[in-house]
ROPA-882712 format. One record per residue (C-alpha): z, y, x negated. Coordinates in nm, 2 decimals. Layout:
# ROPA-882712
up/north/east
Z/Y/X;
...
# end
This chain:
# ROPA-882712
up/north/east
0.00/0.00/0.00;
-0.09/0.34/-0.13;
0.19/0.59/-0.15;
0.10/0.96/-0.12;
0.30/1.28/-0.08;
0.26/1.61/0.10;
0.26/1.95/-0.07;
0.34/2.25/0.15;
0.14/2.57/0.12;
0.44/2.79/0.19;
0.43/2.87/-0.18;
0.18/3.03/-0.41;
-0.12/2.79/-0.45;
-0.08/2.80/-0.83;
0.26/2.64/-0.77;
0.11/2.40/-0.52;
-0.14/2.29/-0.78;
0.14/2.22/-1.02;
0.30/1.99/-0.76;
-0.03/1.80/-0.73;
-0.02/1.75/-1.11;
0.34/1.64/-1.09;
0.27/1.39/-0.81;
-0.02/1.25/-1.02;
0.19/1.22/-1.33;
0.47/1.04/-1.13;
0.22/0.78/-1.01;
0.16/0.87/-0.65;
-0.19/0.78/-0.52;
-0.27/1.09/-0.31;
-0.16/1.44/-0.23;
-0.20/1.58/0.13;
-0.21/1.93/0.27;
-0.18/2.06/0.62;
-0.41/2.34/0.74;
-0.21/2.61/0.90;
-0.33/2.97/0.94;
0.02/3.10/0.87;
0.03/2.93/0.52;
-0.20/2.98/0.22;
-0.56/2.87/0.26;
-0.60/2.50/0.24;
-0.96/2.52/0.10;
-0.86/2.74/-0.19;
-0.56/2.52/-0.26;
-0.76/2.20/-0.26;
-1.02/2.34/-0.50;
-0.75/2.45/-0.74;
-0.58/2.11/-0.71;
-0.90/1.92/-0.76;
-0.96/2.10/-1.09;
-0.60/2.06/-1.20;
-0.59/1.68/-1.15;
-0.80/1.38/-1.27;
-0.70/1.07/-1.07;
-0.51/1.14/-0.76;
-0.69/1.16/-0.42;
-0.66/1.48/-0.22;
-0.66/1.50/0.15;
-0.60/1.71/0.46;
-0.34/1.59/0.70;
-0.48/1.75/0.89;
-0.74/2.02/0.96;
-0.84/2.12/1.32;
-1.20/2.18/1.42;
-1.07/2.47/1.62;
-0.96/2.65/1.31;
-1.27/2.55/1.11;
-1.59/2.45/1.28;
-1.71/2.10/1.21;
-2.01/2.23/1.02;
-1.77/2.42/0.79;
-1.56/2.11/0.75;
-1.86/1.91/0.64;
-1.94/2.18/0.39;
-1.57/2.18/0.27;
-1.56/1.81/0.22;
-1.89/1.80/0.03;
-1.79/2.09/-0.19;
-1.46/1.92/-0.28;
-1.64/1.59/-0.36;
-1.87/1.79/-0.59;
-1.57/1.90/-0.79;
-1.39/1.56/-0.77;
-1.63/1.28/-0.68;
-1.47/1.01/-0.46;
-1.13/1.19/-0.45;
-1.13/1.38/-0.12;
-1.02/1.24/0.22;
-1.10/1.46/0.53;
-0.81/1.42/0.78;
-0.92/1.56/1.11;
-0.71/1.63/1.43;
-0.75/1.84/1.74;
-0.41/1.98/1.69;
-0.10/2.02/1.91;
-0.02/2.26/2.18;
0.16/2.51/1.96;
-0.13/2.69/1.78;
-0.37/2.64/2.06;
-0.13/2.83/2.29;
-0.10/3.12/2.04;
-0.48/3.16/2.02;
-0.56/3.10/2.38;
-0.76/2.79/2.29;
-0.83/2.54/2.57;
-0.74/2.18/2.46;
-0.94/2.03/2.74;
-1.08/1.68/2.67;
-0.95/1.64/2.31;
-1.10/1.30/2.28;
-1.45/1.43/2.36;
-1.43/1.73/2.13;
-1.30/1.51/1.85;
-1.59/1.27/1.89;
-1.83/1.57/1.88;
-1.66/1.69/1.56;
-1.69/1.35/1.39;
-2.06/1.32/1.49;
-2.14/1.67/1.34;
-1.95/1.60/1.02;
-2.11/1.25/0.98;
-2.46/1.37/1.06;
-2.44/1.68/0.85;
-2.32/1.48/0.55;
-2.61/1.24/0.58;
-2.87/1.50/0.65;
-2.95/1.70/0.96;
-2.71/1.72/1.25;
-2.84/1.71/1.61;
-2.53/1.74/1.83;
-2.51/1.94/2.14;
-2.16/1.89/2.28;
-1.94/2.03/2.54;
-1.72/2.21/2.28;
-1.90/2.18/1.94;
-2.27/2.18/1.86;
-2.49/2.16/1.55;
-2.85/2.17/1.65;
-3.08/2.12/1.35;
-2.80/2.21/1.11;
-2.82/2.09/0.75;
-2.64/2.15/0.42;
-2.87/2.29/0.15;
-2.76/2.05/-0.12;
-2.71/1.67/-0.15;
-2.37/1.59/0.00;
-2.15/1.30/-0.12;
-2.01/1.10/0.17;
-1.65/1.01/0.18;
-1.36/0.89/0.40;
-1.28/1.06/0.73;
-0.94/0.99/0.89;
-0.84/1.09/1.24;
-0.49/1.21/1.35;
-0.39/1.01/1.66;
-0.08/0.93/1.87;
-0.21/0.83/2.21;
-0.39/0.50/2.28;
-0.73/0.65/2.34;
-0.74/0.86/2.02;
-0.62/0.55/1.83;
-0.91/0.35/1.98;
-1.15/0.63/1.89;
-1.03/0.62/1.53;
-1.07/0.24/1.53;
-1.43/0.28/1.65;
-1.56/0.54/1.40;
-1.31/0.66/1.14;
-1.21/0.53/0.80;
-0.84/0.57/0.87;
-0.59/0.69/1.13;
-0.30/0.92/1.04;
0.00/0.89/1.27;
0.37/0.92/1.29;
0.63/0.65/1.37;
0.76/0.37/1.15;
0.92/0.14/1.41;
0.79/-0.22/1.42;
0.69/-0.16/1.79;
0.49/0.15/1.70;
0.31/-0.01/1.41;
0.21/-0.31/1.63;
0.10/-0.06/1.90;
-0.12/0.13/1.65;
-0.27/-0.18/1.50;
-0.36/-0.32/1.84;
-0.52/0.00/1.97;
-0.71/0.05/1.65;
-0.83/-0.31/1.66;
-0.94/-0.26/2.03;
-1.14/0.04/1.93;
-1.31/-0.15/1.65;
-1.42/-0.43/1.88;
-1.79/-0.32/1.87;
-1.78/-0.18/1.53;
-2.06/-0.30/1.30;
-1.90/-0.23/0.96;
-1.59/-0.08/0.80;
-1.24/-0.04/0.93;
-0.99/0.23/1.00;
-0.69/0.20/0.77;
-0.35/0.27/0.91;
-0.18/0.57/0.74;
0.17/0.66/0.84;
0.32/1.01/0.78;
0.70/1.01/0.74;
0.98/1.22/0.62;
1.21/1.10/0.35;
1.56/1.22/0.25;
1.71/1.06/-0.06;
2.08/1.06/-0.12;
2.34/0.80/-0.21;
2.54/0.89/0.10;
2.31/0.74/0.36;
2.49/0.90/0.66;
2.46/1.24/0.50;
2.09/1.18/0.41;
2.03/1.08/0.77;
2.19/1.40/0.89;
1.97/1.60/0.65;
1.66/1.42/0.77;
1.72/1.47/1.14;
1.62/1.84/1.18;
1.28/1.76/1.02;
1.21/1.51/1.30;
1.23/1.77/1.58;
0.85/1.80/1.64;
0.78/1.43/1.60;
1.05/1.33/1.85;
1.04/1.62/2.08;
0.68/1.73/2.07;
0.40/1.67/2.32;
0.30/1.30/2.33;
0.24/1.04/2.60;
0.56/0.92/2.77;
0.46/0.56/2.72;
0.52/0.61/2.35;
0.89/0.69/2.40;
0.97/0.32/2.43;
0.71/0.22/2.17;
0.90/0.44/1.93;
1.23/0.28/2.05;
1.37/0.60/2.18;
1.58/0.69/2.49;
1.38/0.87/2.76;
1.67/1.10/2.87;
1.74/1.20/2.51;
1.37/1.28/2.45;
1.34/1.47/2.77;
1.64/1.69/2.68;
1.50/1.75/2.33;
1.16/1.84/2.47;
1.31/2.10/2.70;
1.49/2.26/2.41;
1.19/2.25/2.19;
0.98/2.43/2.45;
1.26/2.69/2.49;
1.21/2.79/2.13;
1.58/2.72/2.03;
1.51/2.53/1.70;
1.87/2.52/1.60;
1.98/2.35/1.92;
1.68/2.12/1.91;
1.77/2.01/1.55;
2.12/1.92/1.68;
1.97/1.70/1.95;
1.78/1.47/1.71;
1.97/1.15/1.73;
2.00/0.90/1.44;
1.76/0.67/1.63;
1.51/0.95/1.65;
1.54/1.02/1.27;
1.50/0.65/1.19;
1.19/0.62/1.41;
1.01/0.88/1.20;
1.16/0.87/0.86;
1.37/0.70/0.59;
1.70/0.81/0.45;
1.94/0.68/0.19;
1.95/0.60/-0.18;
1.61/0.58/-0.36;
1.62/0.20/-0.37;
1.69/0.18/0.01;
1.40/0.42/0.08;
1.17/0.21/-0.15;
1.28/-0.10/0.04;
1.18/0.07/0.36;
0.84/0.15/0.22;
0.80/-0.21/0.12;
0.88/-0.32/0.47;
0.60/-0.10/0.60;
0.36/-0.26/0.35;
0.47/-0.60/0.47;
0.38/-0.49/0.82;
0.02/-0.42/0.72;
0.04/-0.05/0.67;
-0.24/0.06/0.43;
-0.10/0.40/0.32;
0.20/0.63/0.37;
0.22/1.00/0.33;
0.57/1.10/0.23;
0.74/1.43/0.27;
1.05/1.44/0.06;
1.35/1.67/0.12;
1.51/1.92/-0.11;
1.63/2.28/-0.06;
1.47/2.41/-0.38;
1.20/2.30/-0.63;
1.45/2.13/-0.85;
1.59/1.93/-0.56;
1.24/1.83/-0.44;
1.15/1.72/-0.80;
1.46/1.51/-0.82;
1.37/1.33/-0.49;
1.01/1.28/-0.59;
1.11/1.14/-0.93;
1.38/0.91/-0.79;
1.13/0.77/-0.54;
0.86/0.72/-0.79;
1.10/0.54/-1.03;
1.19/0.29/-0.75;
0.84/0.25/-0.61;
0.62/0.24/-0.92;
0.85/0.10/-1.19;
# end
């Protein structure tokens, strides 16, 4: 199982590039960036990271076609693969309700618009795109240089999006590490791949990690970082798949929508934290990752804790020592 890490762009991108180098030096297989308008630009950061590293794969987890049109995403992917051949993974997702609400974007039919975005990116990478969709179109569009193809992952939580990923993507990025959820993901991805002629969608789990010898304290530190995963917008049928209590999730969702982040953080139960992350000593966290590998997970994207750069580095180093030694 590949083990990658996230780097946040809430810091100067020169520092972010240094973190990519550090992750590569420690042995991690990939570095992933989220694309948020309120952080530094992901395209600039990826280009800088690509030139600062030699082996590690770089990916987006994820970019939204609402923030960057699919034609621009195809150009971005091809440009990064020109800098670092075979080292870029385009992670794509329609996005949650949060930014769409701010920008007045209609999230109608996310499955359809995601399919349109995939078609445009695939066709544009291969040559000329001929897609006239409900939301996104590229009619006779073409990149004006030979583009290297590469992996395209889809972010998915609900069954239909998981099936779409199974049918056409090279990977699916999702949250949730319970046995029940992993089985659910694998079954839906396999169902989507029923008529697929070639290739497969790898299962890639994103999870938060908090390393500390006092497991109870580490779990308390982890809990606030699981607010959105546990209390965000997702299908109710997933609550039991994650192994969570419906009433507790309903109460958390109400608070999340009220905007009271402090109260929401206090409502994340240990069960919620353990459904979306790992906490404890480094060897305990490494054992947890090995259990995910044994369950057939292909890749994990880990976000470690730490209140300052030194603390983040200690957690990354401790995890690498246990996982790669």
